[in-house]
C-alpha positions as CSV (number, residue, x, y, z in Angstrom):
1,M,-2.2,-14.4,-20.4
2,Y,0.3,-12.2,-18.3
3,N,-1.3,-8.9,-19.4
4,Y,-4.8,-10.1,-18.4
5,I,-3.6,-11.2,-15.0
6,K,-1.7,-7.9,-14.6
7,A,-4.8,-5.9,-15.6
8,L,-6.9,-7.8,-13.0
9,H,-4.1,-7.3,-10.4
10,I,-4.1,-3.5,-11.0
11,T,-7.9,-3.4,-11.0
12,F,-8.0,-5.0,-7.5
13,I,-5.2,-2.9,-6.2
14,V,-7.1,0.2,-7.2
15,T,-10.4,-1.0,-5.5
16,W,-8.4,-2.2,-2.4
17,F,-6.8,1.2,-2.0
18,S,-10.1,2.9,-2.6
19,G,-11.5,0.9,0.2
20,L,-8.5,1.6,2.5
21,F,-8.8,5.3,1.9
22,Y,-12.6,5.5,2.4
23,I,-12.8,3.1,5.4
24,V,-10.7,5.3,7.6
25,R,-12.9,8.3,6.6
26,L,-15.9,6.3,7.8
27,F,-14.0,5.5,11.0
28,V,-13.6,9.3,11.5
29,Y,-17.3,9.9,10.8
30,N,-18.3,7.0,13.2
31,T,-16.0,8.5,15.9
32,E,-17.5,12.0,15.5
33,A,-21.0,10.6,15.4
34,A,-20.5,8.7,18.6
35,A,-19.6,12.0,20.4
36,K,-22.8,13.7,19.3
37,D,-25.8,14.2,21.4
38,E,-29.1,12.4,20.9
39,P,-31.0,12.1,18.6
40,E,-28.2,12.8,16.1
41,R,-26.1,10.0,17.5
42,S,-28.7,7.3,17.2
43,I,-29.6,8.5,13.7
44,L,-26.0,8.7,12.3
45,L,-24.3,5.7,13.9
46,P,-26.5,2.9,12.5
47,Q,-26.2,4.4,9.0
48,L,-22.5,4.9,9.2
49,Q,-21.9,1.5,10.6
50,L,-23.9,0.0,7.8
51,M,-21.9,1.9,5.2
52,T,-18.6,0.8,7.0
53,R,-19.6,-2.9,7.1
54,R,-20.6,-2.9,3.4
55,L,-17.4,-1.2,2.3
56,W,-15.1,-3.3,4.5
57,L,-16.7,-6.7,3.8
58,G,-18.1,-6.1,0.3
59,I,-15.2,-4.2,-1.4
60,T,-12.1,-3.8,0.7
61,W,-11.6,-7.4,1.9
62,P,-12.4,-9.1,-1.4
63,S,-10.1,-6.7,-3.2
64,A,-7.3,-7.4,-0.8
65,I,-7.8,-11.1,-1.3
66,L,-7.9,-10.9,-5.1
67,T,-4.8,-8.7,-5.1
68,A,-3.0,-11.4,-3.1
69,I,-4.1,-14.0,-5.7
70,F,-3.3,-12.1,-8.9
71,G,0.0,-10.7,-7.6
72,P,1.8,-14.0,-7.1
73,W,0.2,-15.3,-10.3
74,M,1.9,-12.5,-12.2
75,W,5.2,-13.4,-10.4
76,I,4.8,-17.0,-11.4
77,L,4.2,-16.0,-15.0
78,M,7.1,-13.5,-14.9
79,G,9.4,-16.4,-13.9
80,S,11.8,-14.3,-11.8
81,L,12.1,-12.1,-8.7
82,P,14.1,-9.0,-9.5
83,T,15.4,-6.8,-6.6
84,W,12.9,-4.0,-7.1
85,L,10.1,-6.6,-6.8
86,M,11.5,-8.0,-3.5
87,I,11.6,-4.4,-2.1
88,K,8.0,-3.8,-3.4
89,L,6.9,-7.0,-1.7
90,C,8.2,-5.7,1.6
91,F,6.0,-2.6,1.2
92,V,3.1,-4.8,0.2
93,I,3.5,-6.9,3.4
94,G,3.5,-3.6,5.3
95,L,0.3,-2.7,3.5
96,Y,-1.3,-5.9,4.6
97,G,-0.2,-5.1,8.2
98,Y,-1.9,-1.8,7.8
99,H,-5.0,-3.5,6.5
100,F,-5.1,-5.8,9.5
101,S,-4.7,-2.8,11.8
102,L,-7.8,-1.4,10.1
103,Q,-9.6,-4.7,10.7
104,A,-8.9,-4.3,14.5
105,I,-10.4,-0.7,14.4
106,Y,-13.3,-2.0,12.4
107,R,-14.1,-4.7,15.0
108,Q,-13.9,-2.2,17.8
109,Q,-16.1,0.4,16.1
110,M,-18.7,-2.3,15.2
111,K,-18.9,-3.0,19.0
112,G,-19.3,0.7,19.8
113,I,-15.7,1.1,21.0
114,F,-14.0,4.3,19.8
115,R,-10.4,4.2,21.0
116,Y,-8.9,6.7,18.6
117,S,-9.8,10.4,18.1
118,S,-10.8,11.7,14.8
119,Q,-7.5,13.5,14.5
120,Q,-5.5,10.2,15.2
121,L,-7.6,8.4,12.5
122,R,-7.0,11.2,10.0
123,I,-3.3,10.8,10.5
124,W,-3.6,7.0,10.3
125,N,-5.5,7.4,7.0
126,E,-2.4,8.9,5.4
127,V,-0.3,5.7,6.0
128,A,-2.1,4.2,3.0
129,T,-0.9,7.1,0.9
130,I,2.7,6.5,1.9
131,F,2.4,2.8,0.9
132,L,0.7,3.8,-2.4
133,V,3.5,6.2,-3.3
134,A,6.3,3.7,-2.4
135,I,4.7,0.7,-4.2
136,V,3.8,2.7,-7.4
137,M,7.2,4.2,-7.6
138,L,8.9,0.8,-7.3
139,A,6.5,-0.8,-9.8
140,V,7.0,2.0,-12.4
141,V,10.6,3.1,-12.0
142,K,11.9,-0.4,-11.2
143,Q,15.7,-0.8,-11.7
144,N,16.2,2.8,-12.7
145,M,15.5,4.1,-9.2
146,S,18.4,5.1,-7.0
147,W,17.6,3.6,-3.6
148,A,19.2,6.6,-1.8
149,W,17.1,9.1,-3.8
150,G,14.0,6.9,-3.5
151,L,14.3,6.7,0.2
152,L,15.0,10.5,0.5
153,G,12.0,11.2,-1.7
154,L,9.8,9.0,0.4
155,V,11.0,10.7,3.7
156,L,10.4,14.1,2.1
157,F,6.9,13.0,1.0
158,V,6.1,11.9,4.5
159,I,7.3,15.2,6.0
160,I,5.2,17.2,3.5
161,L,2.2,15.0,4.1
162,M,2.4,15.3,7.9
163,S,2.9,19.1,7.6
164,A,-0.2,19.3,5.5
165,I,-2.2,17.5,8.1
166,K,-1.0,19.9,10.8
167,I,-1.8,22.9,8.7
168,Y,-5.2,21.5,7.9
169,K,-5.8,20.9,11.7
170,V,-4.9,24.6,12.4
171,I,-7.3,25.8,9.6
172,R,-10.1,23.5,10.9
173,S,-9.7,24.7,14.4
174,R,-10.0,28.4,13.4
175,K,-13.5,27.8,11.9
């Protein structure tokens, strides 16, 4: 039974992360479409908002809920809460915080309010990547991970990721 629940948990984690990654790209596209002149704006915005609504309500939210069901179910079947899992759960709580921040952006954009630039949204999109790396490393490496090296690796990953975003922005602005 445990392996079936674990397989379902992993499946919904994958679909949840897929939704988290793509929804922010749609936020970027919505923001950029809102800045366009007519008739482009009135053509693009309704289609992008439809895509955003379907992704967020049809895939991302259900996947987040099912992840929250199957995760604790696995924990119950496992019968213990090892240290690595407690730390992983802290990152998962952070990921749900990130999810709720996207819910706020979703609500704003569905009302036609675009508070963030496309560059800010591109940076915010990478937060999910940071959570993904931290959670997967903890789930796979478990007790064998040195916390000092793990934290250092995560910090280096964030620095590299943010540097890549800046380099991409420079390349984009030259075109």
